[in-house]
C-alpha positions in Angstrom: 0.0 0.0 0.0 1.4 3.4 -1.0 1.8 6.4 1.3 -1.0 8.1 -0.6 -3.3 5.1 -0.1 -2.5 5.1 3.6 -3.2 8.8 3.9 -6.5 8.5 2.0 -7.6 5.7 4.4 -6.4 7.1 7.8 -5.9 10.8 7.5 -8.4 13.4 8.8 -10.9 14.2 6.0 -10.8 17.9 6.6 -7.0 17.9 6.4 -7.3 16.0 3.1 -9.8 18.5 1.8 -7.6 21.4 2.6 -4.7 19.7 0.9 -6.7 18.8 -2.2 -8.1 22.4 -2.5 -4.6 23.9 -2.1 -3.2 21.5 -4.7 -5.9 22.4 -7.3 -5.4 26.1 -6.6 -1.6 25.7 -7.0 -2.1 23.8 -10.3 -4.4 26.5 -11.6 -1.7 29.1 -10.7 0.9 27.1 -12.5 -1.4 26.8 -15.6 -1.9 30.6 -15.6 1.9 31.2 -15.3 2.5 28.8 -18.2 0.1 30.9 -20.3 1.8 34.1 -19.3 5.2 32.7 -20.1 3.9 31.8 -23.6 2.9 35.4 -24.1 -0.8 34.6 -24.8 -3.0 37.1 -23.0 -6.2 36.7 -25.0 -9.3 35.7 -23.1 -9.6 31.9 -23.3 -13.3 31.6 -22.9 -14.0 31.2 -26.6 -12.4 29.1 -29.4 -10.6 25.9 -29.1 -9.4 26.5 -25.6 -12.9 26.9 -24.3 -13.9 23.6 -25.9 -10.8 21.9 -24.4 -11.7 23.2 -20.9 -15.3 22.0 -21.3 -14.2 18.5 -22.4 -11.7 18.2 -19.5 -14.3 19.2 -16.9 -16.9 16.9 -18.5 -14.6 13.9 -18.3 -13.6 14.8 -14.7 -17.3 14.9 -13.8 -17.7 11.4 -15.5 -14.8 10.0 -13.4 -16.2 11.5 -10.2 -19.7 10.0 -11.0 -18.2 6.6 -11.7 -16.1 6.5 -8.5 -19.0 7.8 -6.4 -21.2 5.1 -7.8 -18.6 2.5 -6.9 -18.2 3.8 -3.3 -22.0 4.1 -2.9 -22.5 0.5 -4.1 -20.1 -0.7 -1.5 -21.9 1.3 1.2 -25.3 -0.2 0.1 -23.7 -3.7 0.3 -22.4 -3.1 3.8 -25.9 -1.9 4.9 -27.6 -4.9 3.4 -25.1 -7.3 5.1 -25.9 -5.8 8.5 -29.6 -6.5 7.9 -28.8 -10.0 6.7 -26.6 -10.8 9.7 -29.3 -9.5 12.1 -31.9 -11.7 10.4 -29.6 -14.7 10.5 -28.8 -14.2 14.2 -32.5 -13.8 15.0 -33.4 -17.0 13.1 -30.7 -19.0 14.8 -31.9 -17.7 18.2 -35.5 -18.8 17.5 -34.5 -22.2 16.2 -32.2 -22.8 19.2 -35.3 -23.0 21.3 -36.3 -26.1 19.5 -33.3 -28.0 20.9 -35.0 -28.3 24.3 -35.4 -26.3 27.5 -31.9 -26.7 29.1 -29.7 -27.2 26.1 -31.6 -24.6 24.0 -31.2 -22.0 26.7 -27.5 -22.6 26.8 -27.3 -22.3 23.1 -29.3 -19.1 23.1 -27.0 -17.6 25.7 -24.0 -18.4 23.4 -25.8 -16.7 20.5 -26.4 -13.6 22.7 -22.7 -13.5 23.6 -21.8 -13.8 20.0 -24.1 -11.0 19.1 -22.4 -8.8 21.7 -19.1 -9.5 20.1 -20.4 -8.5 16.6 -21.8 -5.3 18.0 -18.3 -4.2 18.9 -17.4 -3.8 15.2 -18.4 -0.2 14.7 -16.5 1.0 17.8 -13.4 -0.8 16.5 -13.3 1.5 13.4 -10.8 0.3 10.8 -8.7 -1.6 13.3 -11.2 -4.5 13.8 -8.7 -7.4 14.0 -9.3 -7.8 17.7 -13.0 -8.1 17.2 -12.5 -10.6 14.4 -10.3 -12.7 16.8 -13.1 -12.5 19.4 -15.6 -13.5 16.7 -13.7 -16.7 15.9 -13.5 -17.6 19.5 -17.2 -16.9 20.0 -18.0 -19.0 16.9 -16.0 -21.9 18.3 -17.9 -21.8 21.6 -21.2 -21.4 19.9 -20.5 -24.4 17.6 -19.6 -26.5 20.6 -22.8 -25.5 22.4 -24.8 -26.2 19.3 -23.4 -29.7 18.9 -24.2 -30.4 22.5 -27.7 -29.0 22.1 -28.7 -31.1 19.0 -27.2 -34.3 20.3 -30.6 -35.6 21.4 -32.7 -33.5 19.1 -34.8 -35.0 16.2 -32.8 -35.0 12.9 -35.1 -32.3 11.2 -34.6 -30.0 14.2 -30.9 -30.6 14.3 -30.6 -30.0 10.6 -32.4 -26.6 10.7 -30.3 -25.4 13.7 -27.1 -26.4 11.9 -28.2 -24.6 8.7 -29.1 -21.4 10.6 -25.8 -21.4 12.4 -23.8 -21.9 9.2 -25.7 -19.0 7.6 -24.9 -16.8 10.5 -21.2 -17.6 10.3 -21.2 -17.1 6.5 -22.7 -13.6 6.8 -20.0 -12.7 9.3 -17.3 -13.7 6.8 -19.1 -11.7 4.1 -19.1 -8.6 6.3 -15.4 -9.0 7.0 -14.6 -9.3 3.3 -16.8 -6.2 2.5 -15.2 -4.2 5.2 -11.7 -4.9 3.8 -12.8 -4.2 0.2 -12.5 -0.5 -0.8 -12.6 1.5 -3.9 -9.2 0.6 -5.6 -6.5 3.0 -4.5 -5.4 3.3 -8.1 -8.8 4.7 -9.1 -8.7 7.3 -6.4 -5.1 8.2 -7.3 -6.0 8.7 -11.0 -9.1 10.7 -10.1 -7.0 13.1 -7.9 -4.3 13.3 -10.6 -7.0 14.1 -13.2 -8.5 16.8 -10.9 -5.1 18.4 -10.6 -4.6 18.4 -14.4 -8.0 19.8 -15.0 -7.3 22.6 -12.5 -4.1 23.4 -14.5 -6.2 23.5 -17.7 -8.7 25.9 -15.9 -5.8 28.1 -14.9 -4.3 28.1 -18.4 -7.5 28.8 -20.3 -8.8 31.5 -17.9 -5.3 32.9 -17.2 -5.7 35.5 -19.9 -8.7 37.1 -18.3 -6.9 38.3 -15.2 -8.8 38.0 -11.9 -12.2 38.1 -13.5 -12.9 34.4 -12.9 -11.1 33.9 -9.6 -14.2 33.7 -7.5 -16.0 31.3 -9.8 -12.8 29.2 -10.1 -12.5 29.0 -6.3 -16.1 27.9 -6.0 -15.4 25.2 -8.6 -12.4 23.9 -6.8 -14.4 23.9 -3.5 -17.2 21.8 -5.1 -14.7 19.4 -6.6 -13.0 19.0 -3.2 -16.4 18.3 -1.5 -17.2 15.7 -4.1 -13.8 13.9 -3.6 -14.2 14.1 0.2 -17.7 12.5 -0.1 -16.2 9.6 -2.0 -13.4 9.1 0.5 -16.0 9.3 3.4 -18.2 6.6 1.8 -15.1 4.4 1.4 -14.5 4.4 5.2 -16.8 1.8 6.7 -16.5 2.8 10.4 -14.3 5.9 10.7 -16.1 8.2 8.2 -18.9 10.5 8.9 -21.3 8.4 6.7 -21.6 5.0 8.5 -23.9 2.1 8.3 -26.6 2.0 11.0 -26.3 -1.0 13.4 -29.9 -0.7 14.5 -30.9 -4.1 13.0 -28.3 -5.8 15.1 -29.3 -3.8 18.2 -32.9 -4.8 17.6 -32.0 -8.5 17.2 -30.0 -8.3 20.5 -32.9 -6.5 22.3 -35.3 -9.3 21.2 -33.2 -11.9 23.0 -35.1 -12.1 26.3 
């Protein structure tokens, strides 16, 4: 993982935003200096330069939309997996009661403890390895309790409890894989690089008009920065400002009386 990837994952979003805005402003200044060095002072709003600027910004908008869609799809997947895991836990809890009064109660207690472990994930933010280790231990205990509970249960009851437990464990693995999966770092890097190049084109094309477009250009760079920060925020499962609600898991735990 490159230093840029590490910064995009762990650095404060507001600091990243300030850095991105400053970088685009600097690129625009460099583009304007390049135009001045070439001795071309004509207003660049019309002609071929204007078409070049429009094409560059249109392609930048397309890249931002593509990356945003990718990050949003991952967010929707994480949200769906939370609901799926909550449903799987609730199903396993209900079916554990079929194993009998004493063994079923012990199995339900193990399921409740397992749910408590899974509820620690949001607080663990991106460093969730300790929770995953606890999850493995809780799964081993739950599986041992499940084997003891179904020992004397009728085969159909035993089969349905085993199936529900397996599904619960499978969803936990899917959530781990989705938490690790992010928008590819190379995509973010190319997007940022293209934003810098587009800013340089803006500076070059509008450099001949003096300070006439400075306010509008500043607003444009601010909007681009906000769009990039939104993508980075969506790509942070736990530490970002936009996080997946754990209410389905809380509801499942609250129903365990």
